[in-house]
PQR file of N, CA, C, O and H, with PARSE charges and radii, in Angstrom:
ATOM      1  N   MET A   1       0.881  -1.437   0.107 -0.4000 1.5000
ATOM      2  CA  MET A   1       0.035   0.176  -0.224 -0.0000 2.0000
ATOM      3  C   MET A   1       0.590   1.331   0.067  0.5500 1.7000
ATOM      4  O   MET A   1       1.270   1.549   1.070 -0.5500 1.4000
ATOM      5  N   ALA A   2       0.249   2.317  -1.030 -0.4000 1.5000
ATOM      6  CA  ALA A   2       1.409   3.798  -0.608 -0.0000 2.0000
ATOM      7  C   ALA A   2       0.411   5.038  -0.340  0.5500 1.7000
ATOM      8  O   ALA A   2      -0.675   4.585  -0.703 -0.5500 1.4000
ATOM      9  H   ALA A   2      -0.303   2.140  -1.845  0.4000 1.0000
ATOM     10  N   VAL A   3       0.316   5.631  -0.141 -0.4000 1.5000
ATOM     11  CA  VAL A   3       0.065   7.185   0.102 -0.0000 2.0000
ATOM     12  C   VAL A   3       0.599   8.024  -0.427  0.5500 1.7000
ATOM     13  O   VAL A   3       1.593   8.564   0.060 -0.5500 1.4000
ATOM     14  H   VAL A   3       1.198   5.999   0.153  0.4000 1.0000
ATOM     15  N   VAL A   4       0.109   8.344  -1.513 -0.4000 1.5000
ATOM     16  CA  VAL A   4       0.283   9.508  -2.671 -0.0000 2.0000
ATOM     17  C   VAL A   4       0.003  11.011  -1.786  0.5500 1.7000
ATOM     18  O   VAL A   4      -0.929  11.331  -1.048 -0.5500 1.4000
ATOM     19  H   VAL A   4      -0.698   7.906  -1.909  0.4000 1.0000
ATOM     20  N   ARG A   5       1.007  11.615  -2.136 -0.4000 1.5000
ATOM     21  CA  ARG A   5       0.518  12.778  -0.980 -0.0000 2.0000
ATOM     22  C   ARG A   5       0.884  14.088  -2.358  0.5500 1.7000
ATOM     23  O   ARG A   5       0.724  15.259  -2.013 -0.5500 1.4000
ATOM     24  H   ARG A   5       1.764  11.355  -2.735  0.4000 1.0000
ATOM     25  N   ASP A   6       1.247  13.879  -3.503 -0.4000 1.5000
ATOM     26  CA  ASP A   6       1.860  15.035  -4.627 -0.0000 2.0000
ATOM     27  C   ASP A   6       1.778  14.002  -5.818  0.5500 1.7000
ATOM     28  O   ASP A   6       2.044  12.800  -5.829 -0.5500 1.4000
ATOM     29  H   ASP A   6       1.377  12.928  -3.783  0.4000 1.0000
ATOM     30  N   PHE A   7       1.452  14.610  -6.541 -0.4000 1.5000
ATOM     31  CA  PHE A   7       1.500  14.012  -7.824 -0.0000 2.0000
ATOM     32  C   PHE A   7       2.703  15.120  -9.284  0.5500 1.7000
ATOM     33  O   PHE A   7       2.469  16.288  -9.593 -0.5500 1.4000
ATOM     34  H   PHE A   7       1.236  15.586  -6.532  0.4000 1.0000
ATOM     35  N   GLU A   8       2.998  14.901  -9.431 -0.4000 1.5000
ATOM     36  CA  GLU A   8       3.897  15.622 -11.179 -0.0000 2.0000
ATOM     37  C   GLU A   8       3.167  15.033 -12.649  0.5500 1.7000
ATOM     38  O   GLU A   8       2.510  14.058 -13.012 -0.5500 1.4000
ATOM     39  H   GLU A   8       3.189  13.952  -9.179  0.4000 1.0000
ATOM     40  N   ILE A   9       3.615  16.025 -13.105 -0.4000 1.5000
ATOM     41  CA  ILE A   9       2.798  15.330 -14.683 -0.0000 2.0000
ATOM     42  C   ILE A   9       4.595  15.008 -15.224  0.5500 1.7000
ATOM     43  O   ILE A   9       5.625  15.660 -15.053 -0.5500 1.4000
ATOM     44  H   ILE A   9       4.149  16.818 -12.810  0.4000 1.0000
ATOM     45  N   LYS A  10       4.335  13.817 -15.857 -0.4000 1.5000
ATOM     46  CA  LYS A  10       5.386  13.116 -16.518 -0.0000 2.0000
ATOM     47  C   LYS A  10       5.228  12.818 -18.131  0.5500 1.7000
ATOM     48  O   LYS A  10       4.029  12.633 -18.337 -0.5500 1.4000
ATOM     49  H   LYS A  10       3.498  13.287 -15.996  0.4000 1.0000
ATOM     50  N   ASP A  11       5.535  12.771 -18.629 -0.4000 1.5000
ATOM     51  CA  ASP A  11       5.956  12.969 -20.427 -0.0000 2.0000
ATOM     52  C   ASP A  11       6.030  11.225 -20.174  0.5500 1.7000
ATOM     53  O   ASP A  11       6.394  10.755 -19.096 -0.5500 1.4000
ATOM     54  H   ASP A  11       6.509  12.921 -18.461  0.4000 1.0000
ATOM     55  N   LEU A  12       5.677  10.488 -21.198 -0.4000 1.5000
ATOM     56  CA  LEU A  12       5.901   9.145 -21.037 -0.0000 2.0000
ATOM     57  C   LEU A  12       6.828   8.738 -22.312  0.5500 1.7000
ATOM     58  O   LEU A  12       6.201   8.854 -23.365 -0.5500 1.4000
ATOM     59  H   LEU A  12       5.382  10.869 -22.073  0.4000 1.0000
ATOM     60  N   ASP A  13       8.636   8.132 -22.528 -0.4000 1.5000
ATOM     61  CA  ASP A  13       8.684   8.102 -23.324 -0.0000 2.0000
ATOM     62  C   ASP A  13       7.895   6.647 -24.524  0.5500 1.7000
ATOM     63  O   ASP A  13       7.869   6.765 -25.749 -0.5500 1.4000
ATOM     64  H   ASP A  13       9.145   8.038 -21.672  0.4000 1.0000
ATOM     65  N   ARG A  14       7.557   5.885 -24.055 -0.4000 1.5000
ATOM     66  CA  ARG A  14       6.641   5.117 -24.731 -0.0000 2.0000
ATOM     67  C   ARG A  14       5.476   4.991 -23.922  0.5500 1.7000
ATOM     68  O   ARG A  14       5.259   5.047 -22.711 -0.5500 1.4000
ATOM     69  H   ARG A  14       7.578   5.789 -23.060  0.4000 1.0000
ATOM     70  N   ILE A  15       4.589   4.752 -25.241 -0.4000 1.5000
ATOM     71  CA  ILE A  15       3.050   4.306 -24.416 -0.0000 2.0000
ATOM     72  C   ILE A  15       2.609   3.068 -24.831  0.5500 1.7000
ATOM     73  O   ILE A  15       2.859   2.927 -26.028 -0.5500 1.4000
ATOM     74  H   ILE A  15       4.765   4.707 -26.224  0.4000 1.0000
ATOM     75  N   THR A  16       1.924   1.880 -24.231 -0.4000 1.5000
ATOM     76  CA  THR A  16       1.741   0.821 -24.276 -0.0000 2.0000
ATOM     77  C   THR A  16       0.217   0.271 -24.058  0.5500 1.7000
ATOM     78  O   THR A  16      -0.183   0.331 -22.896 -0.5500 1.4000
ATOM     79  H   THR A  16       1.720   1.995 -23.259  0.4000 1.0000
ATOM     80  N   SER A  17      -0.457  -0.124 -24.791 -0.4000 1.5000
ATOM     81  CA  SER A  17      -1.848  -0.771 -23.847 -0.0000 2.0000
ATOM     82  C   SER A  17      -1.467  -1.692 -22.847  0.5500 1.7000
ATOM     83  O   SER A  17      -0.575  -2.540 -22.880 -0.5500 1.4000
ATOM     84  H   SER A  17      -0.133  -0.172 -25.735  0.4000 1.0000
ATOM     85  N   HIS A  18      -2.543  -1.307 -21.643 -0.4000 1.5000
ATOM     86  CA  HIS A  18      -2.674  -1.792 -20.491 -0.0000 2.0000
ATOM     87  C   HIS A  18      -3.765  -2.654 -20.613  0.5500 1.7000
ATOM     88  O   HIS A  18      -4.628  -2.242 -21.389 -0.5500 1.4000
ATOM     89  H   HIS A  18      -3.267  -0.618 -21.616  0.4000 1.0000
ATOM     90  N   SER A  19      -3.979  -3.702 -20.090 -0.4000 1.5000
ATOM     91  CA  SER A  19      -5.102  -4.639 -19.726 -0.0000 2.0000
ATOM     92  C   SER A  19      -6.220  -4.468 -18.717  0.5500 1.7000
ATOM     93  O   SER A  19      -5.925  -5.112 -17.710 -0.5500 1.4000
ATOM     94  H   SER A  19      -3.279  -4.037 -19.460  0.4000 1.0000
ATOM     95  N   GLU A  20      -7.114  -3.998 -18.620 -0.4000 1.5000
ATOM     96  CA  GLU A  20      -8.734  -3.705 -17.762 -0.0000 2.0000
ATOM     97  C   GLU A  20      -8.945  -4.292 -16.655  0.5500 1.7000
ATOM     98  O   GLU A  20      -9.934  -5.017 -16.765 -0.5500 1.4000
ATOM     99  H   GLU A  20      -7.353  -3.475 -19.438  0.4000 1.0000
ATOM    100  N   VAL A  21      -8.525  -4.328 -15.713 -0.4000 1.5000
ATOM    101  CA  VAL A  21      -8.848  -4.929 -14.642 -0.0000 2.0000
ATOM    102  C   VAL A  21     -10.067  -3.948 -13.611  0.5500 1.7000
ATOM    103  O   VAL A  21     -10.341  -2.815 -14.008 -0.5500 1.4000
ATOM    104  H   VAL A  21      -7.721  -3.739 -15.623  0.4000 1.0000
ATOM    105  N   GLU A  22     -10.715  -4.471 -12.343 -0.4000 1.5000
ATOM    106  CA  GLU A  22     -11.475  -4.223 -11.746 -0.0000 2.0000
ATOM    107  C   GLU A  22     -10.877  -3.545 -10.361  0.5500 1.7000
ATOM    108  O   GLU A  22      -9.975  -3.892  -9.598 -0.5500 1.4000
ATOM    109  H   GLU A  22     -10.492  -5.391 -12.020  0.4000 1.0000
ATOM    110  N   ALA A  23     -11.753  -2.464 -10.383 -0.4000 1.5000
ATOM    111  CA  ALA A  23     -11.269  -1.465  -9.039 -0.0000 2.0000
ATOM    112  C   ALA A  23     -12.105  -0.860  -8.103  0.5500 1.7000
ATOM    113  O   ALA A  23     -13.161  -0.395  -8.531 -0.5500 1.4000
ATOM    114  H   ALA A  23     -12.486  -2.183 -11.003  0.4000 1.0000
ATOM    115  N   THR A  24     -11.867  -0.773  -6.978 -0.4000 1.5000
ATOM    116  CA  THR A  24     -13.132   0.410  -6.031 -0.0000 2.0000
ATOM    117  C   THR A  24     -12.202   1.169  -5.519  0.5500 1.7000
ATOM    118  O   THR A  24     -10.976   1.158  -5.406 -0.5500 1.4000
ATOM    119  H   THR A  24     -11.009  -1.151  -6.630  0.4000 1.0000
ATOM    120  N   VAL A  25     -13.152   1.878  -5.216 -0.4000 1.5000
ATOM    121  CA  VAL A  25     -12.707   3.198  -4.022 -0.0000 2.0000
ATOM    122  C   VAL A  25     -13.184   3.199  -2.867  0.5500 1.7000
ATOM    123  O   VAL A  25     -14.317   2.767  -2.659 -0.5500 1.4000
ATOM    124  H   VAL A  25     -14.148   1.887  -5.308  0.4000 1.0000
ATOM    125  N   SER A  26     -12.406   3.686  -1.902 -0.4000 1.5000
ATOM    126  CA  SER A  26     -12.801   3.638  -0.225 -0.0000 2.0000
ATOM    127  C   SER A  26     -12.720   4.863   0.037  0.5500 1.7000
ATOM    128  O   SER A  26     -11.841   5.573  -0.452 -0.5500 1.4000
ATOM    129  H   SER A  26     -11.485   4.037  -2.071  0.4000 1.0000
ATOM    130  N   LEU A  27     -13.731   5.342   0.943 -0.4000 1.5000
ATOM    131  CA  LEU A  27     -13.304   6.467   1.529 -0.0000 2.0000
ATOM    132  C   LEU A  27     -12.891   6.420   2.727  0.5500 1.7000
ATOM    133  O   LEU A  27     -13.837   6.722   3.454 -0.5500 1.4000
ATOM    134  H   LEU A  27     -14.444   4.765   1.340  0.4000 1.0000
ATOM    135  N   VAL A  28     -11.788   6.155   3.440 -0.4000 1.5000
ATOM    136  CA  VAL A  28     -11.034   6.021   4.194 -0.0000 2.0000
ATOM    137  C   VAL A  28     -10.448   7.158   5.118  0.5500 1.7000
ATOM    138  O   VAL A  28      -9.953   8.186   4.654 -0.5500 1.4000
ATOM    139  H   VAL A  28     -11.019   5.910   2.849  0.4000 1.0000
ATOM    140  N   GLU A  29     -10.564   6.837   6.701 -0.4000 1.5000
ATOM    141  CA  GLU A  29     -10.141   8.297   8.084 -0.0000 2.0000
ATOM    142  C   GLU A  29      -9.007   7.041   8.716  0.5500 1.7000
ATOM    143  O   GLU A  29      -9.145   5.919   9.204 -0.5500 1.4000
ATOM    144  H   GLU A  29     -10.966   6.003   7.078  0.4000 1.0000
ATOM    145  N   CYS A  30      -7.963   7.859   8.424 -0.4000 1.5000
ATOM    146  CA  CYS A  30      -6.419   7.022   9.091 -0.0000 2.0000
ATOM    147  C   CYS A  30      -5.896   8.217  10.467  0.5500 1.7000
ATOM    148  O   CYS A  30      -5.663   9.410  10.274 -0.5500 1.4000
ATOM    149  H   CYS A  30      -7.851   8.771   8.028  0.4000 1.0000
ATOM    150  N   ASP A  31      -5.821   7.621  11.594 -0.4000 1.5000
ATOM    151  CA  ASP A  31      -5.077   8.921  12.532 -0.0000 2.0000
ATOM    152  C   ASP A  31      -5.586  10.198  12.173  0.5500 1.7000
ATOM    153  O   ASP A  31      -4.912  11.217  12.016 -0.5500 1.4000
ATOM    154  H   ASP A  31      -6.009   6.652  11.751  0.4000 1.0000
ATOM    155  N   GLY A  32      -6.733  10.090  12.062 -0.4000 1.5000
ATOM    156  CA  GLY A  32      -7.507  11.693  11.936 -0.0000 2.0000
ATOM    157  C   GLY A  32      -7.728  12.418  10.553  0.5500 1.7000
ATOM    158  O   GLY A  32      -8.608  13.185  10.162 -0.5500 1.4000
ATOM    159  H   GLY A  32      -7.280   9.262  12.190  0.4000 1.0000
ATOM    160  N   GLU A  33      -6.556  11.871   9.936 -0.4000 1.5000
ATOM    161  CA  GLU A  33      -6.736  12.118   8.272 -0.0000 2.0000
ATOM    162  C   GLU A  33      -7.383  10.896   7.129  0.5500 1.7000
ATOM    163  O   GLU A  33      -7.231   9.680   7.013 -0.5500 1.4000
ATOM    164  H   GLU A  33      -5.841  11.248  10.254  0.4000 1.0000
ATOM    165  N   LYS A  34      -8.350  12.191   6.220 -0.4000 1.5000
ATOM    166  CA  LYS A  34      -9.064  11.508   5.452 -0.0000 2.0000
ATOM    167  C   LYS A  34      -7.944  11.018   4.333  0.5500 1.7000
ATOM    168  O   LYS A  34      -6.818  11.504   4.230 -0.5500 1.4000
ATOM    169  H   LYS A  34      -8.473  13.179   6.314  0.4000 1.0000
ATOM    170  N   PHE A  35      -8.498   9.935   3.501 -0.4000 1.5000
ATOM    171  CA  PHE A  35      -8.005   9.360   2.290 -0.0000 2.0000
ATOM    172  C   PHE A  35      -9.015   9.128   0.996  0.5500 1.7000
ATOM    173  O   PHE A  35     -10.212   8.923   1.195 -0.5500 1.4000
ATOM    174  H   PHE A  35      -9.413   9.540   3.584  0.4000 1.0000
ATOM    175  N   VAL A  36      -8.618   9.158   0.045 -0.4000 1.5000
ATOM    176  CA  VAL A  36      -9.796   8.217  -1.041 -0.0000 2.0000
ATOM    177  C   VAL A  36      -8.426   6.621  -1.806  0.5500 1.7000
ATOM    178  O   VAL A  36      -7.401   6.511  -2.479 -0.5500 1.4000
ATOM    179  H   VAL A  36      -7.645   9.324  -0.116  0.4000 1.0000
ATOM    180  N   GLN A  37      -9.078   6.071  -1.320 -0.4000 1.5000
ATOM    181  CA  GLN A  37      -8.223   4.640  -1.766 -0.0000 2.0000
ATOM    182  C   GLN A  37      -8.906   3.706  -2.792  0.5500 1.7000
ATOM    183  O   GLN A  37      -9.923   3.016  -2.865 -0.5500 1.4000
ATOM    184  H   GLN A  37      -9.911   6.160  -0.773  0.4000 1.0000
ATOM    185  N   ILE A  38      -7.564   4.115  -3.738 -0.4000 1.5000
ATOM    186  CA  ILE A  38      -8.240   3.395  -4.848 -0.0000 2.0000
ATOM    187  C   ILE A  38      -7.508   1.810  -4.780  0.5500 1.7000
ATOM    188  O   ILE A  38      -6.285   1.775  -4.645 -0.5500 1.4000
ATOM    189  H   ILE A  38      -6.738   4.675  -3.679  0.4000 1.0000
ATOM    190  N   ASP A  39      -8.313   0.454  -4.879 -0.4000 1.5000
ATOM    191  CA  ASP A  39      -7.388  -0.959  -5.162 -0.0000 2.0000
ATOM    192  C   ASP A  39      -7.770  -1.606  -6.376  0.5500 1.7000
ATOM    193  O   ASP A  39      -8.993  -1.652  -6.510 -0.5500 1.4000
ATOM    194  H   ASP A  39      -9.306   0.483  -4.988  0.4000 1.0000
ATOM    195  N   THR A  40      -7.343  -1.940  -6.979 -0.4000 1.5000
ATOM    196  CA  THR A  40      -7.182  -2.800  -8.353 -0.0000 2.0000
ATOM    197  C   THR A  40      -7.199  -3.976  -8.217  0.5500 1.7000
ATOM    198  O   THR A  40      -6.078  -4.161  -7.741 -0.5500 1.4000
ATOM    199  H   THR A  40      -6.349  -1.903  -6.870  0.4000 1.0000
ATOM    200  N   TYR A  41      -7.664  -4.944  -8.287 -0.4000 1.5000
ATOM    201  CA  TYR A  41      -7.533  -6.693  -8.225 -0.0000 2.0000
ATOM    202  C   TYR A  41      -7.030  -6.925  -9.704  0.5500 1.7000
ATOM    203  O   TYR A  41      -8.085  -7.077 -10.320 -0.5500 1.4000
ATOM    204  H   TYR A  41      -8.574  -4.794  -8.673  0.4000 1.0000
ATOM    205  N   GLY A  42      -6.021  -7.032 -10.587 -0.4000 1.5000
ATOM    206  CA  GLY A  42      -5.626  -7.377 -11.625 -0.0000 2.0000
ATOM    207  C   GLY A  42      -6.514  -8.286 -12.416  0.5500 1.7000
ATOM    208  O   GLY A  42      -7.742  -8.352 -12.365 -0.5500 1.4000
ATOM    209  H   GLY A  42      -5.164  -6.908 -10.086  0.4000 1.0000
ATOM    210  N   SER A  43      -5.772  -8.903 -13.078 -0.4000 1.5000
ATOM    211  CA  SER A  43      -6.596 -10.168 -14.148 -0.0000 2.0000
ATOM    212  C   SER A  43      -7.207 -11.408 -13.745  0.5500 1.7000
ATOM    213  O   SER A  43      -6.685 -12.218 -12.978 -0.5500 1.4000
ATOM    214  H   SER A  43      -4.774  -8.850 -13.120  0.4000 1.0000
ATOM    215  N   LYS A  44      -8.349 -11.526 -14.302 -0.4000 1.5000
ATOM    216  CA  LYS A  44      -9.292 -12.807 -14.109 -0.0000 2.0000
ATOM    217  C   LYS A  44      -8.384 -14.470 -13.887  0.5500 1.7000
ATOM    218  O   LYS A  44      -8.716 -15.573 -13.453 -0.5500 1.4000
ATOM    219  H   LYS A  44      -8.773 -10.868 -14.924  0.4000 1.0000
ATOM    220  N   ASP A  45      -6.731 -13.695 -14.629 -0.4000 1.5000
ATOM    221  CA  ASP A  45      -6.222 -14.850 -14.732 -0.0000 2.0000
ATOM    222  C   ASP A  45      -5.172 -15.032 -13.534  0.5500 1.7000
ATOM    223  O   ASP A  45      -4.023 -15.358 -13.832 -0.5500 1.4000
ATOM    224  H   ASP A  45      -6.461 -12.799 -14.982  0.4000 1.0000
ATOM    225  N   ARG A  46      -5.387 -14.909 -12.700 -0.4000 1.5000
ATOM    226  CA  ARG A  46      -4.800 -14.611 -11.398 -0.0000 2.0000
ATOM    227  C   ARG A  46      -4.623 -15.586 -11.215  0.5500 1.7000
ATOM    228  O   ARG A  46      -5.156 -16.483 -11.869 -0.5500 1.4000
ATOM    229  H   ARG A  46      -6.321 -14.643 -12.457  0.4000 1.0000
ATOM    230  N   ALA A  47      -3.593 -15.834 -10.004 -0.4000 1.5000
ATOM    231  CA  ALA A  47      -3.113 -17.114  -9.429 -0.0000 2.0000
ATOM    232  C   ALA A  47      -4.049 -16.852  -7.735  0.5500 1.7000
ATOM    233  O   ALA A  47      -3.824 -17.638  -6.815 -0.5500 1.4000
ATOM    234  H   ALA A  47      -3.160 -15.105  -9.472  0.4000 1.0000
ATOM    235  N   ILE A  48      -4.757 -16.027  -7.609 -0.4000 1.5000
ATOM    236  CA  ILE A  48      -5.503 -15.501  -6.236 -0.0000 2.0000
ATOM    237  C   ILE A  48      -6.839 -14.745  -6.996  0.5500 1.7000
ATOM    238  O   ILE A  48      -6.765 -13.573  -7.365 -0.5500 1.4000
ATOM    239  H   ILE A  48      -4.940 -15.389  -8.357  0.4000 1.0000
ATOM    240  N   PRO A  49      -7.860 -15.434  -7.147 -0.5600 1.5000
ATOM    241  CA  PRO A  49      -8.677 -14.298  -7.881  0.2800 2.0000
ATOM    242  C   PRO A  49      -9.280 -13.348  -7.211  0.5500 1.7000
ATOM    243  O   PRO A  49     -10.150 -13.767  -6.448 -0.5500 1.4000
ATOM    244  N   GLY A  50      -9.106 -12.111  -7.232 -0.4000 1.5000
ATOM    245  CA  GLY A  50     -10.308 -11.868  -6.067 -0.0000 2.0000
ATOM    246  C   GLY A  50      -9.013 -10.530  -5.446  0.5500 1.7000
ATOM    247  O   GLY A  50      -9.462  -9.430  -5.126 -0.5500 1.4000
ATOM    248  H   GLY A  50      -8.399 -11.771  -7.851  0.4000 1.0000
ATOM    249  N   LYS A  51      -8.015 -10.701  -5.379 -0.4000 1.5000
ATOM    250  CA  LYS A  51      -6.754 -10.724  -3.970 -0.0000 2.0000
ATOM    251  C   LYS A  51      -6.403  -8.777  -4.784  0.5500 1.7000
ATOM    252  O   LYS A  51      -6.198  -8.386  -5.933 -0.5500 1.4000
ATOM    253  H   LYS A  51      -7.650 -11.595  -5.639  0.4000 1.0000
ATOM    254  N   THR A  52      -6.461  -8.357  -3.978 -0.4000 1.5000
ATOM    255  CA  THR A  52      -5.872  -6.850  -4.233 -0.0000 2.0000
ATOM    256  C   THR A  52      -4.633  -6.919  -4.840  0.5500 1.7000
ATOM    257  O   THR A  52      -3.699  -7.595  -4.407 -0.5500 1.4000
ATOM    258  H   THR A  52      -6.627  -8.674  -3.044  0.4000 1.0000
ATOM    259  N   SER A  53      -4.600  -6.116  -6.005 -0.4000 1.5000
ATOM    260  CA  SER A  53      -3.030  -6.167  -6.489 -0.0000 2.0000
ATOM    261  C   SER A  53      -2.366  -4.465  -6.387  0.5500 1.7000
ATOM    262  O   SER A  53      -1.168  -4.645  -6.166 -0.5500 1.4000
ATOM    263  H   SER A  53      -5.359  -5.567  -6.356  0.4000 1.0000
ATOM    264  N   GLN A  54      -2.476  -3.818  -6.414 -0.4000 1.5000
ATOM    265  CA  GLN A  54      -2.427  -2.627  -5.808 -0.0000 2.0000
ATOM    266  C   GLN A  54      -3.271  -1.825  -5.006  0.5500 1.7000
ATOM    267  O   GLN A  54      -4.427  -2.180  -4.775 -0.5500 1.4000
ATOM    268  H   GLN A  54      -3.449  -3.671  -6.593  0.4000 1.0000
ATOM    269  N   SER A  55      -2.711  -0.589  -4.481 -0.4000 1.5000
ATOM    270  CA  SER A  55      -3.464  -0.287  -3.209 -0.0000 2.0000
ATOM    271  C   SER A  55      -3.197   1.148  -3.249  0.5500 1.7000
ATOM    272  O   SER A  55      -2.039   1.285  -2.856 -0.5500 1.4000
ATOM    273  H   SER A  55      -1.772  -0.301  -4.668  0.4000 1.0000
ATOM    274  N   LEU A  56      -3.762   2.413  -3.565 -0.4000 1.5000
ATOM    275  CA  LEU A  56      -2.784   4.019  -3.431 -0.0000 2.0000
ATOM    276  C   LEU A  56      -4.572   4.379  -2.448  0.5500 1.7000
ATOM    277  O   LEU A  56      -5.776   4.124  -2.407 -0.5500 1.4000
ATOM    278  H   LEU A  56      -4.703   2.302  -3.885  0.4000 1.0000
ATOM    279  N   ARG A  57      -3.583   5.043  -1.914 -0.4000 1.5000
ATOM    280  CA  ARG A  57      -4.566   6.153  -1.106 -0.0000 2.0000
ATOM    281  C   ARG A  57      -3.845   7.433  -0.940  0.5500 1.7000
ATOM    282  O   ARG A  57      -2.757   7.573  -0.382 -0.5500 1.4000
ATOM    283  H   ARG A  57      -2.606   5.250  -1.947  0.4000 1.0000
ATOM    284  N   LEU A  58      -4.680   8.489  -1.567 -0.4000 1.5000
ATOM    285  CA  LEU A  58      -4.924   9.663  -1.956 -0.0000 2.0000
ATOM    286  C   LEU A  58      -4.970  10.128  -0.765  0.5500 1.7000
ATOM    287  O   LEU A  58      -5.447   9.442   0.138 -0.5500 1.4000
ATOM    288  H   LEU A  58      -5.564   8.375  -2.020  0.4000 1.0000
ATOM    289  N   SER A  59      -4.319  11.801  -0.467 -0.4000 1.5000
ATOM    290  CA  SER A  59      -4.671  12.455   0.403 -0.0000 2.0000
ATOM    291  C   SER A  59      -5.372  13.505   0.042  0.5500 1.7000
ATOM    292  O   SER A  59      -5.680  13.469  -1.149 -0.5500 1.4000
ATOM    293  H   SER A  59      -3.932  12.359  -1.201  0.4000 1.0000
ATOM    294  N   GLU A  60      -5.720  14.378   0.587 -0.4000 1.5000
ATOM    295  CA  GLU A  60      -6.551  15.335   0.380 -0.0000 2.0000
ATOM    296  C   GLU A  60      -5.912  16.220  -0.715  0.5500 1.7000
ATOM    297  O   GLU A  60      -6.576  16.001  -1.727 -0.5500 1.4000
ATOM    298  H   GLU A  60      -5.469  14.408   1.555  0.4000 1.0000
ATOM    299  N   ALA A  61      -4.738  17.302  -1.056 -0.4000 1.5000
ATOM    300  CA  ALA A  61      -3.949  17.437  -1.599 -0.0000 2.0000
ATOM    301  C   ALA A  61      -3.560  16.983  -2.862  0.5500 1.7000
ATOM    302  O   ALA A  61      -3.453  17.655  -3.888 -0.5500 1.4000
ATOM    303  H   ALA A  61      -4.198  17.480  -0.234  0.4000 1.0000
ATOM    304  N   ALA A  62      -3.198  14.836  -2.580 -0.4000 1.5000
ATOM    305  CA  ALA A  62      -2.972  14.375  -3.795 -0.0000 2.0000
ATOM    306  C   ALA A  62      -4.377  14.331  -4.805  0.5500 1.7000
ATOM    307  O   ALA A  62      -4.202  14.543  -6.005 -0.5500 1.4000
ATOM    308  H   ALA A  62      -3.285  14.290  -1.747  0.4000 1.0000
ATOM    309  N   PHE A  63      -5.773  14.054  -4.298 -0.4000 1.5000
ATOM    310  CA  PHE A  63      -6.590  13.742  -4.534 -0.0000 2.0000
ATOM    311  C   PHE A  63      -7.053  15.642  -5.609  0.5500 1.7000
ATOM    312  O   PHE A  63      -7.181  15.710  -6.832 -0.5500 1.4000
ATOM    313  H   PHE A  63      -5.915  13.882  -3.323  0.4000 1.0000
ATOM    314  N   LYS A  64      -7.170  16.678  -4.755 -0.4000 1.5000
ATOM    315  CA  LYS A  64      -7.136  17.456  -5.544 -0.0000 2.0000
ATOM    316  C   LYS A  64      -6.374  18.678  -6.851  0.5500 1.7000
ATOM    317  O   LYS A  64      -6.651  19.739  -7.409 -0.5500 1.4000
ATOM    318  H   LYS A  64      -7.066  16.623  -3.762  0.4000 1.0000
ATOM    319  N   LYS A  65      -5.429  17.775  -6.809 -0.4000 1.5000
ATOM    320  CA  LYS A  65      -4.168  17.733  -7.647 -0.0000 2.0000
ATOM    321  C   LYS A  65      -4.587  16.727  -8.920  0.5500 1.7000
ATOM    322  O   LYS A  65      -5.112  17.157  -9.947 -0.5500 1.4000
ATOM    323  H   LYS A  65      -5.203  16.913  -6.355  0.4000 1.0000
ATOM    324  N   LEU A  66      -4.370  15.766  -8.759 -0.4000 1.5000
ATOM    325  CA  LEU A  66      -4.991  14.971  -9.438 -0.0000 2.0000
ATOM    326  C   LEU A  66      -6.447  15.095 -10.546  0.5500 1.7000
ATOM    327  O   LEU A  66      -6.541  14.692 -11.705 -0.5500 1.4000
ATOM    328  H   LEU A  66      -3.944  15.417  -7.924  0.4000 1.0000
ATOM    329  N   SER A  67      -7.603  15.888  -9.586 -0.4000 1.5000
ATOM    330  CA  SER A  67      -8.509  16.037 -10.105 -0.0000 2.0000
ATOM    331  C   SER A  67      -8.000  16.963 -11.015  0.5500 1.7000
ATOM    332  O   SER A  67      -7.965  16.495 -12.153 -0.5500 1.4000
ATOM    333  H   SER A  67      -7.526  16.215  -8.644  0.4000 1.0000
ATOM    334  N   GLU A  68      -7.496  18.382 -10.903 -0.4000 1.5000
ATOM    335  CA  GLU A  68      -7.221  19.348 -11.628 -0.0000 2.0000
ATOM    336  C   GLU A  68      -6.523  18.945 -12.787  0.5500 1.7000
ATOM    337  O   GLU A  68      -6.747  19.420 -13.900 -0.5500 1.4000
ATOM    338  H   GLU A  68      -7.524  18.762  -9.978  0.4000 1.0000
ATOM    339  N   ILE A  69      -5.388  17.774 -12.461 -0.4000 1.5000
ATOM    340  CA  ILE A  69      -4.768  17.556 -13.629 -0.0000 2.0000
ATOM    341  C   ILE A  69      -5.990  17.295 -14.906  0.5500 1.7000
ATOM    342  O   ILE A  69      -6.197  17.900 -15.957 -0.5500 1.4000
ATOM    343  H   ILE A  69      -5.206  17.388 -11.556  0.4000 1.0000
ATOM    344  N   ALA A  70      -6.847  15.785 -14.092 -0.4000 1.5000
ATOM    345  CA  ALA A  70      -7.650  15.227 -15.126 -0.0000 2.0000
ATOM    346  C   ALA A  70      -8.327  16.228 -15.523  0.5500 1.7000
ATOM    347  O   ALA A  70      -8.527  16.023 -16.721 -0.5500 1.4000
ATOM    348  H   ALA A  70      -6.679  15.294 -13.238  0.4000 1.0000
ATOM    349  N   GLY A  71      -8.899  17.402 -15.158 -0.4000 1.5000
ATOM    350  CA  GLY A  71      -9.896  17.616 -15.419 -0.0000 2.0000
ATOM    351  C   GLY A  71      -9.092  18.654 -17.092  0.5500 1.7000
ATOM    352  O   GLY A  71      -9.429  18.619 -18.276 -0.5500 1.4000
ATOM    353  H   GLY A  71      -8.736  17.568 -14.186  0.4000 1.0000
ATOM    354  N   LYS A  72      -8.345  19.184 -16.607 -0.4000 1.5000
ATOM    355  CA  LYS A  72      -7.315  19.855 -17.683 -0.0000 2.0000
ATOM    356  C   LYS A  72      -7.122  18.667 -18.745  0.5500 1.7000
ATOM    357  O   LYS A  72      -7.256  18.868 -19.952 -0.5500 1.4000
ATOM    358  H   LYS A  72      -8.071  19.212 -15.645  0.4000 1.0000
ATOM    359  N   HIS A  73      -6.810  17.466 -18.226 -0.4000 1.5000
ATOM    360  CA  HIS A  73      -6.578  16.322 -20.001 -0.0000 2.0000
ATOM    361  C   HIS A  73      -7.894  16.140 -20.655  0.5500 1.7000
ATOM    362  O   HIS A  73      -7.945  16.500 -21.831 -0.5500 1.4000
ATOM    363  H   HIS A  73      -6.700  17.303 -17.245  0.4000 1.0000
ATOM    364  N   PHE A  74      -8.765  15.744 -20.223 -0.4000 1.5000
ATOM    365  CA  PHE A  74     -10.304  15.680 -20.728 -0.0000 2.0000
ATOM    366  C   PHE A  74     -10.838  16.590 -21.222  0.5500 1.7000
ATOM    367  O   PHE A  74     -12.009  16.494 -21.589 -0.5500 1.4000
ATOM    368  H   PHE A  74      -8.724  15.451 -19.268  0.4000 1.0000
TER
END
């Protein structure tokens, strides 16, 4: 699991297709701080189906920055 507090825009050297996976969003409060948590569950061909693959917790500042970046992109 990782806590993200900020984002930087980075141009990719190479862009490739990614496989689609299931994901959930949870609203979390830990030690008095609120987070938006995104969990992904990997492909259906995983050895343990339904097991969390990646987990990111976004702080309020990171969520706002990501929303701003995405708003400009879309």
